[in-house]
C-alpha positions as CSV (number, residue, x, y, z in Angstrom):
1,M,24.0,-17.1,-56.6
2,Y,24.0,-18.6,-52.9
3,K,26.2,-21.8,-51.6
4,K,25.5,-23.5,-48.9
5,N,28.5,-23.1,-46.5
6,D,28.6,-19.2,-47.4
7,S,27.3,-16.0,-45.4
8,R,25.2,-13.6,-46.3
9,V,24.8,-10.0,-45.3
10,F,21.2,-8.4,-45.6
11,V,21.5,-4.8,-46.0
12,F,17.8,-2.9,-45.6
13,G,16.9,0.7,-46.5
14,A,14.1,3.0,-46.1
15,G,12.4,1.1,-49.5
16,V,11.7,-2.2,-47.0
17,S,10.2,-0.1,-44.1
18,K,8.0,1.8,-47.3
19,A,6.8,-1.4,-48.7
20,V,6.3,-3.2,-45.4
21,A,4.7,-0.3,-43.2
22,G,3.9,2.5,-45.6
23,A,6.9,4.1,-43.8
24,P,8.2,7.6,-45.8
25,V,11.2,7.6,-48.0
26,M,13.4,10.7,-47.6
27,S,11.2,12.5,-50.2
28,E,8.0,11.9,-48.8
29,L,9.3,12.7,-45.2
30,F,7.9,15.9,-45.1
31,S,4.1,15.4,-46.1
32,K,4.5,12.6,-44.0
33,M,5.4,15.4,-41.1
34,K,2.6,17.4,-42.5
35,E,-0.1,14.3,-42.4
36,R,1.1,13.6,-38.6
37,Y,0.6,17.1,-37.4
38,E,-2.7,17.0,-38.6
39,Q,-2.8,14.0,-36.0
40,E,-1.3,16.0,-33.3
41,K,-3.6,18.9,-33.3
42,S,-6.4,16.5,-32.2
43,L,-4.1,15.1,-28.8
44,P,-6.6,15.4,-25.5
45,D,-3.5,16.8,-24.0
46,G,-3.5,20.7,-24.2
47,L,0.2,21.2,-23.5
48,E,1.1,18.3,-25.8
49,R,-0.8,18.9,-28.6
50,N,-0.1,23.0,-28.3
51,M,3.9,21.9,-28.2
52,R,3.7,19.7,-31.2
53,I,1.9,22.8,-33.1
54,R,4.4,25.1,-32.5
55,E,6.7,22.5,-33.1
56,F,5.8,21.7,-36.9
57,K,4.8,25.3,-37.6
58,R,9.0,26.0,-36.7
59,I,9.5,24.1,-39.1
60,Q,7.0,24.9,-42.2
61,E,8.5,29.0,-41.1
62,F,11.9,27.6,-41.3
63,I,11.4,25.9,-45.1
64,E,9.0,29.2,-46.4
65,K,12.0,31.5,-45.6
66,L,14.7,29.9,-46.8
67,E,12.0,29.3,-50.2
68,R,11.3,33.3,-49.9
69,K,15.2,33.6,-49.9
70,A,15.0,31.6,-52.8
71,K,12.4,33.5,-54.9
72,K,13.9,36.8,-53.6
73,R,17.2,36.1,-55.3
74,F,15.4,35.3,-58.6
75,G,13.8,38.7,-58.5
76,Q,17.1,40.1,-58.2
77,I,18.6,38.8,-61.4
78,G,16.0,40.5,-63.8
79,E,12.4,38.5,-63.1
80,H,9.7,40.3,-63.0
81,E,7.7,38.3,-61.1
82,Y,9.0,35.8,-58.4
83,P,8.9,32.2,-59.7
84,K,6.6,29.6,-58.3
85,I,8.7,26.9,-56.6
86,K,7.0,23.5,-58.0
87,R,9.4,21.2,-56.1
88,G,12.5,22.0,-53.5
89,I,13.7,21.7,-50.0
90,R,10.4,19.9,-48.8
91,E,11.6,17.0,-51.0
92,N,14.7,16.8,-49.6
93,I,14.3,17.0,-45.6
94,E,18.5,15.3,-45.9
95,Y,19.5,18.7,-47.2
96,I,17.8,20.6,-44.6
97,I,19.6,18.6,-42.2
98,T,22.8,18.7,-43.3
99,L,22.3,22.5,-44.5
100,L,21.8,22.9,-40.3
101,D,24.6,20.8,-39.5
102,I,26.8,22.8,-41.6
103,H,25.9,26.1,-40.1
104,T,26.1,24.6,-36.4
105,E,28.6,21.9,-36.4
106,Y,31.0,22.6,-39.1
107,G,30.4,25.8,-40.0
108,A,33.6,28.8,-40.7
109,R,34.1,30.2,-37.2
110,F,35.1,33.8,-36.8
111,E,37.9,34.8,-33.7
112,F,37.6,38.4,-32.3
113,E,40.1,40.2,-30.5
114,Q,38.0,42.5,-28.0
115,P,39.0,42.9,-24.3
116,G,36.1,41.8,-21.7
117,V,33.8,40.1,-24.6
118,D,33.6,36.4,-24.9
119,W,33.0,36.2,-28.5
120,S,36.1,34.0,-29.6
121,P,34.9,31.5,-31.5
122,Y,31.6,32.3,-32.6
123,P,30.1,30.3,-35.3
124,F,29.8,32.0,-38.7
125,I,26.2,31.4,-39.7
126,P,25.8,32.9,-43.4
127,F,21.9,33.1,-43.5
128,E,20.8,36.8,-43.2
129,D,18.3,37.0,-40.0
130,I,18.6,33.5,-39.2
131,G,20.9,33.3,-36.0
132,K,22.2,29.7,-34.4
133,N,19.0,29.7,-31.9
134,E,16.8,29.0,-34.3
135,I,18.6,26.8,-36.3
136,D,19.1,24.6,-33.2
137,Q,15.6,24.9,-32.6
138,V,14.3,24.1,-36.2
139,R,16.8,21.0,-35.8
140,S,15.1,19.8,-32.8
141,C,11.9,20.0,-33.7
142,L,12.5,17.9,-37.2
143,N,14.0,15.1,-34.4
144,T,10.6,14.9,-33.1
145,Y,8.8,14.9,-36.0
146,L,11.1,12.0,-37.7
147,Y,10.3,10.0,-34.5
148,L,6.6,11.0,-34.7
149,C,6.7,9.7,-38.4
150,L,8.4,6.1,-37.6
151,C,6.9,5.6,-34.1
152,D,3.8,3.6,-34.7
153,L,4.7,1.5,-38.2
154,D,2.7,-1.8,-38.7
155,D,3.7,-4.5,-40.7
156,K,0.1,-5.1,-41.3
157,N,0.7,-7.5,-44.5
158,A,3.1,-9.5,-42.1
159,I,6.1,-9.5,-45.3
160,F,8.8,-9.5,-42.6
161,K,7.4,-12.5,-41.3
162,K,7.1,-13.9,-44.1
163,F,10.9,-12.8,-45.1
164,V,12.3,-14.4,-42.0
165,E,10.1,-17.8,-42.3
166,G,11.3,-17.9,-45.9
167,V,14.7,-16.8,-46.3
168,K,16.0,-19.3,-43.9
169,L,18.7,-17.2,-41.7
170,N,21.7,-19.1,-41.3
171,P,23.8,-18.5,-37.8
172,N,26.9,-16.7,-40.0
173,D,23.8,-14.5,-42.1
174,H,24.2,-10.8,-40.9
175,L,21.6,-8.0,-41.0
176,I,22.5,-4.4,-41.2
177,S,19.8,-1.6,-41.2
178,F,19.9,1.8,-42.2
179,N,16.1,2.2,-40.8
180,Y,15.0,3.6,-37.4
181,D,12.3,1.7,-37.1
182,V,11.7,-1.4,-34.8
183,L,10.2,-4.0,-37.7
184,M,12.5,-6.5,-38.1
185,E,13.0,-6.6,-34.6
186,Q,9.0,-7.6,-34.2
187,A,9.1,-10.5,-37.0
188,L,12.5,-11.7,-35.7
189,L,11.1,-11.7,-32.1
190,E,7.6,-13.2,-32.8
191,E,9.2,-15.9,-34.6
192,K,12.1,-16.8,-31.9
193,K,14.9,-15.6,-33.7
194,W,16.1,-13.0,-32.0
195,S,16.1,-11.6,-28.4
196,S,17.1,-7.6,-27.1
197,V,19.8,-9.4,-24.9
198,G,23.0,-9.5,-27.4
199,G,20.5,-9.1,-30.3
200,Y,22.0,-5.5,-31.1
201,V,26.1,-4.9,-32.2
202,G,27.4,-2.2,-30.0
203,V,24.5,-2.3,-27.3
204,K,25.5,-4.4,-24.4
205,Q,23.2,-2.8,-21.5
206,L,19.5,-3.0,-21.2
207,K,17.2,-0.9,-18.5
208,S,13.2,-2.2,-18.7
209,G,10.8,-3.1,-16.1
210,Y,12.5,-6.8,-15.8
211,N,16.2,-7.2,-15.2
212,E,18.4,-8.8,-17.9
213,S,17.8,-12.3,-16.3
214,A,14.1,-12.1,-16.5
215,L,14.9,-10.9,-20.0
216,K,16.9,-13.8,-20.7
217,S,14.5,-16.1,-19.2
218,A,11.8,-14.4,-21.2
219,T,13.4,-14.7,-24.8
220,G,16.8,-16.4,-24.4
221,C,19.9,-15.1,-25.4
222,S,19.5,-13.9,-29.7
223,A,21.1,-15.8,-31.9
224,Y,21.1,-13.2,-34.6
225,K,22.6,-9.7,-34.1
226,I,21.4,-6.7,-35.8
227,L,23.8,-3.7,-36.8
228,K,21.7,-0.5,-36.6
229,L,24.0,2.2,-38.5
230,H,21.5,5.0,-37.8
231,G,20.7,4.3,-34.2
232,S,17.2,3.4,-33.7
233,I,14.0,4.9,-32.1
234,T,14.1,2.3,-29.2
235,W,17.7,3.3,-28.3
236,V,17.3,6.1,-25.4
237,Q,20.5,7.2,-23.3
238,E,20.0,7.2,-20.0
239,G,21.1,9.7,-17.3
240,P,23.2,13.1,-18.3
241,R,26.5,11.6,-19.1
242,P,27.8,11.8,-22.8
243,I,27.9,8.5,-24.8
244,D,31.4,7.3,-26.0
245,I,32.6,4.2,-27.7
246,N,33.6,2.4,-24.4
247,N,29.8,3.3,-22.8
248,P,27.0,2.4,-24.9
249,P,23.7,3.6,-24.2
250,V,21.5,2.3,-22.1
251,I,18.5,0.9,-24.3
252,T,15.0,1.9,-22.7
253,L,12.4,-1.3,-23.9
254,H,10.1,-1.1,-20.5
255,K,9.5,2.5,-19.5
256,W,6.4,4.3,-20.5
257,D,3.6,1.4,-19.1
258,S,3.5,-1.8,-16.8
259,S,2.2,-4.1,-18.9
260,P,4.6,-7.0,-20.0
261,F,6.5,-5.9,-22.9
262,F,7.3,-9.6,-24.4
263,P,6.0,-10.9,-26.8
264,S,4.8,-7.6,-28.4
265,L,6.6,-4.8,-29.1
266,G,3.6,-2.7,-29.4
267,R,3.8,-0.3,-26.5
268,I,7.2,0.7,-27.4
269,L,6.2,1.4,-30.9
270,N,3.5,3.6,-29.6
271,R,5.1,5.7,-26.7
272,R,5.9,9.4,-27.4
273,P,9.1,11.6,-27.3
274,Q,9.2,12.5,-24.0
275,G,12.5,13.6,-21.9
276,A,15.7,11.8,-23.4
277,R,15.5,12.0,-27.6
278,P,16.4,8.8,-29.6
279,T,19.9,7.7,-29.5
280,W,20.6,8.2,-33.4
281,I,21.8,10.4,-36.4
282,L,19.2,12.4,-38.3
283,P,19.1,11.6,-41.8
284,S,22.2,14.3,-42.9
285,Y,25.0,13.8,-45.2
286,V,27.0,15.1,-42.5
287,K,26.9,12.4,-40.2
288,T,27.5,13.4,-36.6
289,F,29.1,10.9,-34.8
290,S,30.3,13.2,-32.4
291,E,27.1,13.3,-30.5
292,N,26.7,9.3,-30.8
293,S,30.2,8.2,-31.0
294,F,29.2,4.8,-29.7
295,L,27.9,4.0,-33.4
296,I,31.1,4.2,-34.8
297,K,32.2,0.6,-33.2
298,I,28.7,-0.1,-35.4
299,W,30.0,1.0,-38.4
300,R,33.7,-0.6,-37.8
301,E,32.1,-3.9,-37.2
302,A,30.0,-3.2,-40.1
303,Q,32.9,-2.9,-42.6
304,R,34.8,-6.0,-40.9
305,I,31.4,-8.0,-41.9
306,L,31.3,-7.1,-45.3
307,A,35.2,-7.2,-46.0
308,E,34.4,-11.1,-45.5
309,T,31.1,-11.3,-47.1
310,K,30.6,-13.6,-50.3
311,C,27.1,-12.8,-51.1
312,L,25.4,-8.9,-50.1
313,V,21.9,-8.5,-51.1
314,V,21.2,-5.2,-50.9
315,L,17.2,-4.5,-50.3
316,G,15.6,-0.9,-50.6
317,Y,18.8,1.0,-50.3
318,S,19.9,3.4,-53.5
319,F,23.8,3.7,-51.6
320,P,23.2,7.5,-52.8
321,E,26.1,9.0,-54.1
322,V,25.8,12.0,-51.6
323,D,26.0,9.6,-48.7
324,S,29.9,9.2,-49.0
325,Q,29.9,7.0,-45.7
326,S,27.4,4.6,-47.5
327,Q,29.6,4.7,-50.0
328,L,32.7,3.5,-48.1
329,L,30.7,0.9,-46.7
330,L,30.6,-0.6,-50.3
331,A,34.2,-0.1,-50.6
332,S,35.1,-2.7,-47.8
333,L,33.4,-5.5,-50.0
334,P,36.1,-8.3,-51.6
335,D,35.9,-8.0,-55.2
336,D,34.8,-11.8,-55.7
337,C,31.5,-10.8,-53.6
338,S,28.2,-11.6,-55.2
339,I,25.5,-8.8,-55.0
340,L,21.8,-9.0,-55.6
341,I,20.1,-5.7,-55.5
342,V,16.4,-5.6,-55.1
343,D,14.4,-2.1,-55.8
344,P,12.1,-0.8,-58.0
345,D,14.9,1.5,-59.2
346,A,17.4,-1.8,-59.1
347,D,19.4,-0.9,-62.4
348,A,19.9,2.9,-61.8
349,I,21.5,1.3,-58.5
350,K,23.4,-1.0,-60.2
351,M,25.0,1.8,-62.5
352,R,25.6,3.6,-59.5
353,M,28.0,0.6,-58.1
354,D,29.5,0.0,-61.3
355,K,30.8,3.5,-62.0
356,L,32.4,3.5,-58.2
357,F,33.7,0.0,-58.3
358,Q,32.8,-2.4,-60.8
359,F,32.0,-5.1,-59.1
360,P,31.5,-8.4,-61.7
361,D,28.9,-10.2,-60.0
362,I,25.7,-7.6,-59.7
363,S,22.6,-9.0,-60.5
364,V,19.0,-7.0,-60.3
365,Q,15.7,-7.7,-59.3
366,N,13.2,-4.6,-60.8
367,M,10.8,-5.2,-57.8
368,G,9.8,-3.7,-54.3
369,F,10.3,-5.7,-51.2
370,E,7.1,-6.9,-51.0
371,K,6.8,-8.2,-54.2
372,W,10.1,-10.3,-54.0
373,V,9.3,-11.8,-50.9
374,Q,5.5,-12.9,-52.5
375,Q,7.3,-14.1,-55.6
376,G,10.0,-16.1,-53.6
377,Y,13.2,-14.3,-53.2
378,P,14.0,-14.6,-57.0
379,G,17.8,-14.4,-57.4
380,L,18.5,-15.0,-54.0
């Protein structure tokens, strides 16, 4: 499948972080948030502990409110008793965030003509007794708990390191990730194949306990670049200015302690959300690029790279039909591109790709990322 002189594009999804570090996929995210909530209740700092308790309860109360509305609706159409919900929106945090986005940024707006009243325009919230302030607060709480679920991941079996050592990356290979964590960066850094200096597409500025010349002397300039399409837990906007394409975020690498950042990423993994929130796109089917418009540059670069590749390796990412932006990335591929899908549900992903694009050369490995690495990268 792979010719010596061909460049390859590796696309990493949540299935990789799950295999490597037990990170939750979207259907498991609420359960992971609940698990993290139990940990937050034991924090020694009472102020922070109480804040985390309130944030999770706000998420839980919002979900329960939506569930009560669903049960009430069934009751109104002839059911004698409200049905018991077995599965629903708790397993679909993407839907909840999409719902919140639609009812704030992208909802219909009424315009009023009434002298002396500033009601134009006003977002139309078609929720009974759920207002915009509550929606904004729930979204903020989800943002915090998503961070808490991803900030202390650890590749205990060194699967990523084995991947980096064994797959033999070439200078022309590209790494595209839909994940927020820094598991890949950590493995590449330890193997001296990546540096925060020039290691991210679309990010040029750094802020840390070291200046940039010290960072370069510690790690050198990166031989490989990572395209993080949804942003990263380590990307934090510095200052009150808005982010735009020409003014990318400053990456905060060393802010919460005075210990050396290199060669370990352990400290950044364990930092808590304080002050500015991470610069990322929440997992929504409606991508809010307006908040982080510099990410458009990263997506455009990803499209350019995919349009030129002859070999695409999809690792733990399903390209869901509801995520139209990811589907458009596939549309950038040339017709003669060979594709390898590595996923426990690889056959279903192949069927989805065939339905949309009918690529002539798609092979599958129906296994998780960890097993694929341990078996020596079959199909590559």
